[in-house]
ZAPA-747513 format. One record per atom (N, C-alpha, C, O): y, z, x; residue in three letters; atom name; residue number from 1. Coordinates in nm, 2 decimals. Layout:
<atoms>
ATOM:Y:Z:X:ALA:CA:NUM
...
</atoms>
This chain:
<atoms>
ATOM:4.11:8.52:6.33:MET:N:1
ATOM:4.03:8.42:6.41:MET:CA:1
ATOM:3.91:8.49:6.48:MET:C:1
ATOM:3.93:8.59:6.55:MET:O:1
ATOM:3.79:8.45:6.45:SER:N:2
ATOM:3.68:8.51:6.51:SER:CA:2
ATOM:3.63:8.44:6.63:SER:C:2
ATOM:3.64:8.31:6.64:SER:O:2
ATOM:3.59:8.51:6.73:VAL:N:3
ATOM:3.54:8.45:6.85:VAL:CA:3
ATOM:3.39:8.47:6.86:VAL:C:3
ATOM:3.34:8.58:6.83:VAL:O:3
ATOM:3.32:8.36:6.90:LEU:N:4
ATOM:3.17:8.37:6.91:LEU:CA:4
ATOM:3.14:8.46:7.03:LEU:C:4
ATOM:3.20:8.45:7.14:LEU:O:4
ATOM:3.04:8.54:7.02:LYS:N:5
ATOM:3.00:8.62:7.13:LYS:CA:5
ATOM:2.91:8.54:7.22:LYS:C:5
ATOM:2.85:8.44:7.18:LYS:O:5
ATOM:2.90:8.58:7.35:ARG:N:6
ATOM:2.82:8.50:7.45:ARG:CA:6
ATOM:2.68:8.49:7.40:ARG:C:6
ATOM:2.62:8.58:7.35:ARG:O:6
ATOM:2.63:8.36:7.40:GLY:N:7
ATOM:2.50:8.34:7.35:GLY:CA:7
ATOM:2.49:8.31:7.21:GLY:C:7
ATOM:2.38:8.26:7.16:GLY:O:7
ATOM:2.59:8.34:7.13:ALA:N:8
ATOM:2.59:8.31:6.99:ALA:CA:8
ATOM:2.60:8.16:6.96:ALA:C:8
ATOM:2.67:8.09:7.03:ALA:O:8
ATOM:2.53:8.12:6.86:LYS:N:9
ATOM:2.54:7.97:6.83:LYS:CA:9
ATOM:2.65:7.95:6.72:LYS:C:9
ATOM:2.68:8.03:6.64:LYS:O:9
ATOM:2.71:7.83:6.73:PRO:N:10
ATOM:2.81:7.80:6.63:PRO:CA:10
ATOM:2.75:7.80:6.49:PRO:C:10
ATOM:2.63:7.77:6.47:PRO:O:10
ATOM:2.83:7.83:6.39:LYS:N:11
ATOM:2.78:7.85:6.26:LYS:CA:11
ATOM:2.77:7.71:6.18:LYS:C:11
ATOM:2.69:7.70:6.09:LYS:O:11
ATOM:2.86:7.62:6.22:ARG:N:12
ATOM:2.86:7.49:6.15:ARG:CA:12
ATOM:2.82:7.38:6.24:ARG:C:12
ATOM:2.83:7.38:6.36:ARG:O:12
ATOM:2.77:7.27:6.18:ILE:N:13
ATOM:2.73:7.15:6.25:ILE:CA:13
ATOM:2.84:7.05:6.25:ILE:C:13
ATOM:2.90:7.03:6.14:ILE:O:13
ATOM:2.87:7.00:6.36:VAL:N:14
ATOM:2.98:6.90:6.37:VAL:CA:14
ATOM:2.93:6.77:6.29:VAL:C:14
ATOM:2.82:6.72:6.32:VAL:O:14
ATOM:3.01:6.72:6.20:PRO:N:15
ATOM:2.97:6.61:6.12:PRO:CA:15
ATOM:2.97:6.48:6.21:PRO:C:15
ATOM:3.04:6.47:6.31:PRO:O:15
ATOM:2.90:6.38:6.16:ARG:N:16
ATOM:2.91:6.24:6.22:ARG:CA:16
ATOM:3.04:6.17:6.17:ARG:C:16
ATOM:3.07:6.18:6.05:ARG:O:16
ATOM:3.11:6.10:6.25:PHE:N:17
ATOM:3.23:6.04:6.21:PHE:CA:17
ATOM:3.21:5.89:6.21:PHE:C:17
ATOM:3.14:5.83:6.30:PHE:O:17
ATOM:3.28:5.82:6.12:LYS:N:18
ATOM:3.27:5.67:6.11:LYS:CA:18
ATOM:3.36:5.61:6.21:LYS:C:18
ATOM:3.34:5.49:6.24:LYS:O:18
ATOM:3.47:5.68:6.25:SER:N:19
ATOM:3.57:5.62:6.34:SER:CA:19
ATOM:3.64:5.73:6.41:SER:C:19
ATOM:3.63:5.85:6.38:SER:O:19
ATOM:3.71:5.70:6.52:GLU:N:20
ATOM:3.79:5.79:6.60:GLU:CA:20
ATOM:3.90:5.85:6.51:GLU:C:20
ATOM:3.93:5.97:6.52:GLU:O:20
ATOM:3.96:5.77:6.42:ASP:N:21
ATOM:4.06:5.82:6.33:ASP:CA:21
ATOM:4.01:5.93:6.24:ASP:C:21
ATOM:4.08:6.03:6.22:ASP:O:21
ATOM:3.89:5.91:6.19:GLU:N:22
ATOM:3.83:6.01:6.10:GLU:CA:22
ATOM:3.81:6.14:6.18:GLU:C:22
ATOM:3.83:6.25:6.13:GLU:O:22
ATOM:3.76:6.13:6.30:GLU:N:23
ATOM:3.73:6.24:6.39:GLU:CA:23
ATOM:3.86:6.31:6.42:GLU:C:23
ATOM:3.87:6.44:6.42:GLU:O:23
ATOM:3.96:6.24:6.46:ARG:N:24
ATOM:4.09:6.30:6.49:ARG:CA:24
ATOM:4.15:6.38:6.37:ARG:C:24
ATOM:4.20:6.49:6.39:ARG:O:24
ATOM:4.14:6.32:6.25:GLU:N:25
ATOM:4.18:6.39:6.13:GLU:CA:25
ATOM:4.11:6.52:6.11:GLU:C:25
ATOM:4.16:6.62:6.08:GLU:O:25
ATOM:3.97:6.51:6.13:PHE:N:26
ATOM:3.89:6.63:6.11:PHE:CA:26
ATOM:3.93:6.74:6.20:PHE:C:26
ATOM:3.96:6.85:6.16:PHE:O:26
ATOM:3.94:6.71:6.33:TRP:N:27
ATOM:3.98:6.82:6.43:TRP:CA:27
ATOM:4.12:6.86:6.42:TRP:C:27
ATOM:4.15:6.97:6.46:TRP:O:27
ATOM:4.21:6.78:6.36:SER:N:28
ATOM:4.34:6.83:6.34:SER:CA:28
ATOM:4.35:6.94:6.23:SER:C:28
ATOM:4.45:7.01:6.23:SER:O:28
ATOM:4.25:6.94:6.15:LEU:N:29
ATOM:4.25:7.04:6.04:LEU:CA:29
ATOM:4.15:7.16:6.06:LEU:C:29
ATOM:4.15:7.25:5.99:LEU:O:29
ATOM:4.06:7.15:6.16:GLN:N:30
ATOM:3.96:7.25:6.19:GLN:CA:30
ATOM:3.98:7.33:6.31:GLN:C:30
ATOM:4.04:7.28:6.41:GLN:O:30
ATOM:3.93:7.45:6.32:ASP:N:31
ATOM:3.92:7.53:6.44:ASP:CA:31
ATOM:3.79:7.51:6.50:ASP:C:31
ATOM:3.69:7.53:6.43:ASP:O:31
ATOM:3.79:7.47:6.62:SER:N:32
ATOM:3.66:7.43:6.69:SER:CA:32
ATOM:3.57:7.56:6.71:SER:C:32
ATOM:3.45:7.54:6.74:SER:O:32
ATOM:3.62:7.68:6.71:LEU:N:33
ATOM:3.54:7.80:6.73:LEU:CA:33
ATOM:3.43:7.81:6.64:LEU:C:33
ATOM:3.32:7.86:6.67:LEU:O:33
ATOM:3.44:7.76:6.52:GLY:N:34
ATOM:3.33:7.77:6.42:GLY:CA:34
ATOM:3.23:7.66:6.44:GLY:C:34
ATOM:3.12:7.67:6.38:GLY:O:34
ATOM:3.25:7.57:6.53:TYR:N:35
ATOM:3.16:7.46:6.55:TYR:CA:35
ATOM:3.10:7.45:6.69:TYR:C:35
ATOM:2.99:7.41:6.71:TYR:O:35
ATOM:3.18:7.49:6.79:LEU:N:36
ATOM:3.14:7.48:6.93:LEU:CA:36
ATOM:3.12:7.61:7.00:LEU:C:36
ATOM:3.20:7.71:6.97:LEU:O:36
ATOM:3.03:7.62:7.09:ASP:N:37
ATOM:3.01:7.74:7.17:ASP:CA:37
ATOM:3.08:7.73:7.30:ASP:C:37
ATOM:3.03:7.67:7.39:ASP:O:37
ATOM:3.21:7.78:7.31:TRP:N:38
ATOM:3.29:7.76:7.42:TRP:CA:38
ATOM:3.25:7.85:7.54:TRP:C:38
ATOM:3.31:7.84:7.65:TRP:O:38
ATOM:3.16:7.95:7.52:SER:N:39
ATOM:3.12:8.04:7.63:SER:CA:39
ATOM:3.04:7.97:7.74:SER:C:39
ATOM:3.04:8.02:7.85:SER:O:39
ATOM:2.99:7.85:7.71:LYS:N:40
ATOM:2.91:7.78:7.81:LYS:CA:40
ATOM:2.99:7.67:7.88:LYS:C:40
ATOM:2.93:7.58:7.95:LYS:O:40
ATOM:3.11:7.66:7.85:THR:N:41
ATOM:3.19:7.54:7.91:THR:CA:41
ATOM:3.22:7.57:8.05:THR:C:41
ATOM:3.23:7.68:8.10:THR:O:41
ATOM:3.25:7.46:8.12:ARG:N:42
ATOM:3.30:7.47:8.26:ARG:CA:42
ATOM:3.42:7.37:8.28:ARG:C:42
ATOM:3.42:7.27:8.20:ARG:O:42
ATOM:3.50:7.39:8.37:PRO:N:43
ATOM:3.62:7.30:8.39:PRO:CA:43
ATOM:3.57:7.16:8.43:PRO:C:43
ATOM:3.47:7.15:8.50:PRO:O:43
ATOM:3.63:7.06:8.37:ALA:N:44
ATOM:3.60:6.92:8.41:ALA:CA:44
ATOM:3.68:6.88:8.53:ALA:C:44
ATOM:3.79:6.91:8.55:ALA:O:44
ATOM:3.61:6.82:8.63:ILE:N:45
ATOM:3.67:6.77:8.75:ILE:CA:45
ATOM:3.67:6.62:8.74:ILE:C:45
ATOM:3.56:6.56:8.74:ILE:O:45
ATOM:3.79:6.56:8.74:LEU:N:46
ATOM:3.80:6.41:8.73:LEU:CA:46
ATOM:3.87:6.36:8.85:LEU:C:46
ATOM:3.99:6.32:8.84:LEU:O:46
ATOM:3.81:6.36:8.97:PRO:N:47
ATOM:3.88:6.32:9.09:PRO:CA:47
ATOM:3.92:6.17:9.10:PRO:C:47
ATOM:4.02:6.14:9.17:PRO:O:47
ATOM:3.85:6.09:9.03:ARG:N:48
ATOM:3.89:5.95:9.04:ARG:CA:48
ATOM:3.97:5.90:8.92:ARG:C:48
ATOM:3.98:5.78:8.90:ARG:O:48
ATOM:4.02:5.99:8.84:LEU:N:49
ATOM:4.09:5.95:8.72:LEU:CA:49
ATOM:4.22:5.88:8.77:LEU:C:49
ATOM:4.30:5.94:8.84:LEU:O:49
ATOM:4.25:5.77:8.71:LYS:N:50
ATOM:4.37:5.69:8.75:LYS:CA:50
ATOM:4.45:5.67:8.62:LYS:C:50
ATOM:4.39:5.67:8.51:LYS:O:50
ATOM:4.58:5.66:8.63:PRO:N:51
ATOM:4.66:5.63:8.51:PRO:CA:51
ATOM:4.62:5.50:8.45:PRO:C:51
ATOM:4.58:5.40:8.52:PRO:O:51
ATOM:4.63:5.49:8.32:SER:N:52
ATOM:4.60:5.36:8.25:SER:CA:52
ATOM:4.70:5.26:8.30:SER:C:52
ATOM:4.82:5.28:8.32:SER:O:52
ATOM:4.65:5.14:8.31:THR:N:53
ATOM:4.73:5.03:8.35:THR:CA:53
ATOM:4.72:4.91:8.26:THR:C:53
ATOM:4.62:4.90:8.18:THR:O:53
ATOM:4.82:4.83:8.26:ALA:N:54
ATOM:4.81:4.70:8.17:ALA:CA:54
ATOM:4.83:4.58:8.27:ALA:C:54
ATOM:4.91:4.59:8.36:ALA:O:54
ATOM:4.76:4.48:8.24:THR:N:55
ATOM:4.77:4.36:8.32:THR:CA:55
ATOM:4.88:4.27:8.26:THR:C:55
ATOM:4.88:4.25:8.14:THR:O:55
ATOM:4.98:4.23:8.34:ILE:N:56
ATOM:5.08:4.14:8.29:ILE:CA:56
ATOM:5.09:4.02:8.37:ILE:C:56
ATOM:5.04:4.01:8.49:ILE:O:56
ATOM:5.15:3.92:8.32:SER:N:57
ATOM:5.18:3.80:8.39:SER:CA:57
ATOM:5.33:3.79:8.42:SER:C:57
ATOM:5.41:3.81:8.32:SER:O:57
ATOM:5.37:3.77:8.54:LEU:N:58
ATOM:5.51:3.78:8.58:LEU:CA:58
ATOM:5.54:3.66:8.66:LEU:C:58
ATOM:5.48:3.64:8.77:LEU:O:58
ATOM:5.64:3.58:8.62:ARG:N:59
ATOM:5.68:3.46:8.69:ARG:CA:59
ATOM:5.80:3.50:8.79:ARG:C:59
ATOM:5.90:3.55:8.74:ARG:O:59
ATOM:5.78:3.48:8.91:LEU:N:60
ATOM:5.88:3.51:9.01:LEU:CA:60
ATOM:5.92:3.38:9.09:LEU:C:60
ATOM:5.83:3.30:9.11:LEU:O:60
ATOM:6.04:3.37:9.13:PRO:N:61
ATOM:6.07:3.26:9.22:PRO:CA:61
ATOM:5.99:3.27:9.35:PRO:C:61
ATOM:5.96:3.38:9.40:PRO:O:61
ATOM:5.94:3.16:9.40:GLU:N:62
ATOM:5.85:3.17:9.52:GLU:CA:62
ATOM:5.92:3.24:9.64:GLU:C:62
ATOM:5.86:3.31:9.71:GLU:O:62
ATOM:6.05:3.22:9.65:SER:N:63
ATOM:6.12:3.28:9.76:SER:CA:63
ATOM:6.12:3.44:9.75:SER:C:63
ATOM:6.11:3.51:9.85:SER:O:63
ATOM:6.13:3.49:9.62:LEU:N:64
ATOM:6.13:3.63:9.60:LEU:CA:64
ATOM:5.99:3.69:9.63:LEU:C:64
ATOM:5.97:3.79:9.69:LEU:O:64
ATOM:5.88:3.61:9.59:LEU:N:65
ATOM:5.75:3.65:9.62:LEU:CA:65
ATOM:5.72:3.65:9.77:LEU:C:65
ATOM:5.65:3.74:9.82:LEU:O:65
ATOM:5.77:3.55:9.83:THR:N:66
ATOM:5.75:3.54:9.98:THR:CA:66
ATOM:5.82:3.66:10.05:THR:C:66
ATOM:5.76:3.72:10.14:THR:O:66
ATOM:5.94:3.69:10.01:ALA:N:67
ATOM:6.01:3.81:10.07:ALA:CA:67
ATOM:5.94:3.94:10.04:ALA:C:67
ATOM:5.93:4.02:10.13:ALA:O:67
ATOM:5.89:3.95:9.92:LEU:N:68
ATOM:5.81:4.07:9.89:LEU:CA:68
ATOM:5.68:4.08:9.97:LEU:C:68
ATOM:5.65:4.19:10.02:LEU:O:68
ATOM:5.62:3.97:9.99:THR:N:69
ATOM:5.49:3.97:10.06:THR:CA:69
ATOM:5.52:4.00:10.21:THR:C:69
ATOM:5.44:4.08:10.27:THR:O:69
ATOM:5.63:3.95:10.27:VAL:N:70
ATOM:5.67:3.98:10.40:VAL:CA:70
ATOM:5.69:4.13:10.42:VAL:C:70
ATOM:5.64:4.20:10.51:VAL:O:70
ATOM:5.77:4.19:10.33:LEU:N:71
ATOM:5.80:4.33:10.33:LEU:CA:71
ATOM:5.67:4.41:10.32:LEU:C:71
ATOM:5.65:4.51:10.39:LEU:O:71
ATOM:5.58:4.37:10.23:ALA:N:72
ATOM:5.46:4.44:10.21:ALA:CA:72
ATOM:5.37:4.44:10.34:ALA:C:72
ATOM:5.31:4.54:10.37:ALA:O:72
ATOM:5.37:4.32:10.40:ASN:N:73
ATOM:5.29:4.31:10.52:ASN:CA:73
ATOM:5.35:4.40:10.63:ASN:C:73
ATOM:5.27:4.46:10.71:ASN:O:73
ATOM:5.48:4.41:10.64:GLN:N:74
ATOM:5.54:4.50:10.74:GLN:CA:74
ATOM:5.50:4.64:10.72:GLN:C:74
ATOM:5.49:4.72:10.81:GLN:O:74
ATOM:5.49:4.68:10.59:ARG:N:75
ATOM:5.45:4.82:10.56:ARG:CA:75
ATOM:5.30:4.84:10.55:ARG:C:75
ATOM:5.26:4.95:10.52:ARG:O:75
ATOM:5.23:4.73:10.56:ASP:N:76
ATOM:5.08:4.73:10.56:ASP:CA:76
ATOM:5.03:4.79:10.42:ASP:C:76
ATOM:4.94:4.87:10.41:ASP:O:76
ATOM:5.09:4.73:10.31:VAL:N:77
ATOM:5.05:4.76:10.18:VAL:CA:77
ATOM:5.04:4.63:10.10:VAL:C:77
ATOM:5.10:4.53:10.14:VAL:O:77
ATOM:4.96:4.63:10.00:PRO:N:78
ATOM:4.95:4.51:9.91:PRO:CA:78
ATOM:5.09:4.48:9.84:PRO:C:78
ATOM:5.15:4.58:9.81:PRO:O:78
ATOM:5.12:4.36:9.83:TYR:N:79
ATOM:5.25:4.33:9.77:TYR:CA:79
ATOM:5.27:4.38:9.62:TYR:C:79
ATOM:5.38:4.42:9.58:TYR:O:79
ATOM:5.16:4.38:9.55:GLN:N:80
ATOM:5.16:4.44:9.41:GLN:CA:80
ATOM:5.19:4.59:9.41:GLN:C:80
ATOM:5.27:4.64:9.33:GLN:O:80
ATOM:5.14:4.66:9.51:SER:N:81
ATOM:5.16:4.80:9.52:SER:CA:81
ATOM:5.31:4.82:9.56:SER:C:81
ATOM:5.37:4.91:9.50:SER:O:81
ATOM:5.36:4.74:9.65:LEU:N:82
ATOM:5.50:4.76:9.69:LEU:CA:82
ATOM:5.59:4.73:9.57:LEU:C:82
ATOM:5.70:4.79:9.55:LEU:O:82
ATOM:5.56:4.63:9.49:LEU:N:83
ATOM:5.64:4.59:9.37:LEU:CA:83
ATOM:5.64:4.71:9.27:LEU:C:83
ATOM:5.75:4.74:9.22:LEU:O:83
ATOM:5.53:4.77:9.25:LYS:N:84
ATOM:5.52:4.89:9.16:LYS:CA:84
ATOM:5.61:5.00:9.22:LYS:C:84
ATOM:5.68:5.07:9.14:LYS:O:84
ATOM:5.61:5.02:9.35:ILE:N:85
ATOM:5.69:5.13:9.41:ILE:CA:85
ATOM:5.84:5.10:9.38:ILE:C:85
ATOM:5.91:5.18:9.34:ILE:O:85
ATOM:5.88:4.97:9.41:PHE:N:86
ATOM:6.02:4.93:9.39:PHE:CA:86
ATOM:6.06:4.95:9.24:PHE:C:86
ATOM:6.17:4.99:9.22:PHE:O:86
ATOM:5.97:4.91:9.15:LEU:N:87
ATOM:6.00:4.92:9.01:LEU:CA:87
ATOM:6.02:5.06:8.97:LEU:C:87
ATOM:6.11:5.10:8.90:LEU:O:87
ATOM:5.93:5.15:9.01:ALA:N:88
ATOM:5.93:5.29:8.98:ALA:CA:88
ATOM:6.06:5.36:9.03:ALA:C:88
ATOM:6.13:5.43:8.96:ALA:O:88
ATOM:6.10:5.32:9.16:GLU:N:89
ATOM:6.22:5.38:9.22:GLU:CA:89
ATOM:6.34:5.33:9.14:GLU:C:89
ATOM:6.43:5.41:9.11:GLU:O:89
ATOM:6.35:5.21:9.10:ARG:N:90
ATOM:6.46:5.16:9.03:ARG:CA:90
ATOM:6.47:5.22:8.89:ARG:C:90
ATOM:6.58:5.25:8.84:ARG:O:90
ATOM:6.36:5.23:8.82:ILE:N:91
ATOM:6.36:5.29:8.69:ILE:CA:91
ATOM:6.41:5.43:8.70:ILE:C:91
ATOM:6.49:5.47:8.61:ILE:O:91
ATOM:6.36:5.51:8.80:GLU:N:92
ATOM:6.41:5.65:8.81:GLU:CA:92
ATOM:6.56:5.65:8.84:GLU:C:92
ATOM:6.63:5.73:8.79:GLU:O:92
ATOM:6.61:5.56:8.92:TYR:N:93
ATOM:6.75:5.55:8.95:TYR:CA:93
ATOM:6.83:5.52:8.83:TYR:C:93
ATOM:6.93:5.59:8.80:TYR:O:93
ATOM:6.79:5.43:8.75:GLU:N:94
ATOM:6.86:5.39:8.62:GLU:CA:94
ATOM:6.86:5.51:8.52:GLU:C:94
ATOM:6.96:5.53:8.45:GLU:O:94
ATOM:6.75:5.58:8.51:ARG:N:95
ATOM:6.74:5.69:8.42:ARG:CA:95
ATOM:6.84:5.80:8.46:ARG:C:95
ATOM:6.91:5.86:8.38:ARG:O:95
ATOM:6.85:5.83:8.59:ARG:N:96
ATOM:6.94:5.93:8.64:ARG:CA:96
ATOM:7.08:5.89:8.62:ARG:C:96
ATOM:7.17:5.97:8.58:ARG:O:96
ATOM:7.11:5.76:8.64:ARG:N:97
ATOM:7.25:5.71:8.63:ARG:CA:97
ATOM:7.30:5.72:8.49:ARG:C:97
ATOM:7.41:5.75:8.46:ARG:O:97
ATOM:7.21:5.69:8.39:LYS:N:98
ATOM:7.25:5.69:8.25:LYS:CA:98
ATOM:7.27:5.83:8.20:LYS:C:98
ATOM:7.36:5.86:8.11:LYS:O:98
ATOM:7.20:5.93:8.25:VAL:N:99
ATOM:7.21:6.07:8.21:VAL:CA:99
ATOM:7.33:6.13:8.26:VAL:C:99
ATOM:7.40:6.20:8.19:VAL:O:99
ATOM:7.36:6.11:8.39:GLY:N:100
ATOM:7.47:6.17:8.46:GLY:CA:100
ATOM:7.61:6.11:8.44:GLY:C:100
ATOM:7.71:6.16:8.49:GLY:O:100
</atoms>
């Protein structure tokens, strides 16, 4: 494996790709050292990066939604955030229970 020296230019030109799949396939078979000059890179800082989310529609009995909203108001958080916390806690509990 050869490493480019500082200031050296890559030997090959990165081709244009018709799709992300084509690009993924290309890079899965190639070593980027022959194409990219990694000596000039710097770490990426992504402070506002959030996990991917999906929007869902969920039907709840009104009494359950009301109770959730009351709890959320007591904790001074949005009810959807509290619901996500409750779901995450329960999922973690169920995962541990099944393993042990």
